[in-house]
Each structure stands twice: as structure tokens, then as C-alpha cells.
N, C-alpha and C positions, 0 to 999 in steps of 0.2 A: 770844144765840146768834151773833153778827155780830163776835166779838172776830176780830182780824186779817185782817179783810175790808174795811179802810178802803182806798179807792183802787180797790177792785175792783168792789164792787157800786154798782148806779146808785141815786141818792139814793131812798130810801124802800124799795128792794128788801128784801126779809126772807129769811134763810134757814129753810128749812121742815124740812129733812131733811138728815142726811149720815153716810155709811157706807163700808165698806170692802166689796169682793167676798169671797165664800167663797175663802180662800188654800188649802185642802184639794186636790191634785192632782185632776183631772176624767179619770176613766179610762172614760166612757163611750164605746164603741165600738171600746177597745181589746182585742186579742185575745191569748191567752197564746201562741199560734202566732208572733204578729208579736214577742213580746218573746224568744223563745226564738231566733227567725230573726236578728234584730236583732242581739241578745247575741253569737251565734256570730260573725255578719258582724263587728262590730266587734272580737271576741276575735281573729278571723283576721288583722283589718287592724293591731292591735296586734302581734301576733305578726310578722306580716312586716316592719312598720315598725322593729322591734327588732332581727329578724335582718338586714335591710338595713343597719341602722347600724353593725352589727358586720362586714359582709363588706367594706366599703370601707376604704381608709385613712382615718382619723378625721381629718387636717389636710385633705385636698382638699378641694376645692369640691362634688364628685358625693359624697364621703362625708358631707356633712352635706345636701345637697339630695334625692339619691335617696331617703331614707326619706319622705320629705313626700309622694312620689306616693301613698302609702298613707292619707294624712290625710283626701281626699274619701271615701273608702271606711267609714273611721272614723267619721266626721260621719254618714253615711247609715245606718248600722248603729246608732249610739246615737239617731239620730232614729227608726229604726224600732221600737226597742226601747222608747220612750217617753220619751225626754230631752224630747222637744216638750212634751210634758204637764206634766214638772216644770218646766220654762222657764216656761211659762204661769202655773202656779202661784207661782213666784218672782214674776213681774211683778205678778200679782194683791195679794201681799203688799205690793207696794210701790204700789198704785193707791189713790185717795180719791176718792169721788163726794160731789158737794154738789147738793141741789134748792132753788133760790129760787123764789120768786113769779114769776119771770120766765125764769129760765135753768137749763139744768142743766151742771152744770162736772164734767170730769174731768181728775184732776190724777196724775201720774206721776212717779217718781224712780228710774230703773232704771241701774244703773252708771255713776253719776254724769251721766247726761243728765236733764233734768226737763222734763216737758211739762205746761201748763195749757192747757186747752182749754174754750171755753163755747158753748152751744148754746141759743138762744133756743127757749121753750117757748110757743106761741102756739095758739089755735084750729085753724088750719090744720096743724099739726104731727101726723103722723101717728106715733102710738103704737102699738107692736106688742109684746105680749106674748109669750115662746116658752120654755117651762119655767122655768128661774130667770133670764132675760134680759129687758130691757126697752129696745126699741130704739126711738129717736126720731131719728135724722140718718143720713146716708149720708156717707163721704167719698170723694173721687175717690182711687184708688191707682194708680200707673204699674206698669205689667207691660210685659213682652218684647212683647207683641202691642198696646200703647198704654196703655189705661186701663180700670179696671174699679171699679164702685161696692163700698165695704164698709160694711156697716152699723154704726152707733154708738150705744152706750147703755152702761146700768148692767147687767153681767153677773155671774152666780153670786150673786145676792142672796139671802140668808135671809128677808129682810122683802117679797119682789117684791110682794105684795098691797097692803100699805101704800103702799110707795111709788109703784104704779101709781094708787093712789086719790089720793094727794096731786097726781101729775100730771095727773090729769083734773080735781082741783080747780082747779089752776094754769089751764087751759084754759078751764074755766067763768068763772073770775074775771077774764080777761084782757079788757081792752078795746080 
């Protein structure tokens, strides 16, 4: 089960589990009223952009730029309607997890951008189970106010109990 891992795994490191998150959209916490309001908001933004495109002379600079002022409203409406949940499902379809007897790996390939991150699993690693998510690290994320911590882990797991048990086994067997 280590094919393709040459040059990545440490000598003697073994792959214990590989999997992917559940790719179905997670509608937990979403409300129909959000979908209706967001859809109407996005629909009005599209209508406004189409009308603005037809009102000004097509060859002028303003004729091309003026309709773009509706773009932020379109994005906000789509986000409110649930597009963010669909995007998250798209990302999960392009995410792969691997647990070895030393580390947890998360690989993603989204829109031509690839990421491959490794997180050591030691006896000191705080493992937290939350629904179908298994958190085992934190990343610092830059924000407008500075930076904040974001939990890192295997999310939307179908077999979370088995993966959690394996991760605890890695902690017990670590020297």
C-alpha cells in the first residue's frame, strides 16, 4: 500500500489508511429562506447587469464596466443561496487523505492548483472528533485583523470511528 510514495515516506513509514471525504453537499444549517432570498438577490443582480449592458453604447468603456458593478451582488446572492456549500463539495471531490504510522497527509487538486500537506501524529497531538470530522492540527490563516487559527483534519469521513481508532493507535505506538 506504499506504491507511489517513494521519496515521500520516511524509511520504514507505512501507510495505514487512505480515503476521501464524502463529496455530497453538506446542507447542515442551511435554510430554505436563505436559498430563496439568495436566489432572488442573485437573479436581480443578473437582471440589473443585463439591463445595464444594454443601456450604454456597447463600444464605450463604461458600456463594458458599468454592468460589472452588479458582480459583487451576484456573488453575495449565490453565496447566500448555497453556492459555498456546492463549492465545498467540489473541493472535497478533489481531496485525498492518507494516514501513516507517523503522519497524516492531505492532498488537494482544485482548478489546477495542487497542495500536499503533512502533519505529524505524536502522543502530544490533540485529536478531536466532531461529527464526521477528525481534527488533529491547526494552521494560521491571515485575516484583515491579523491572523487566526483554523482547525486542520480529515473532514466528512464515512468511517470516522475506524480512522480515529487508527490515529489513536499511531499515538500509542509512537516512540
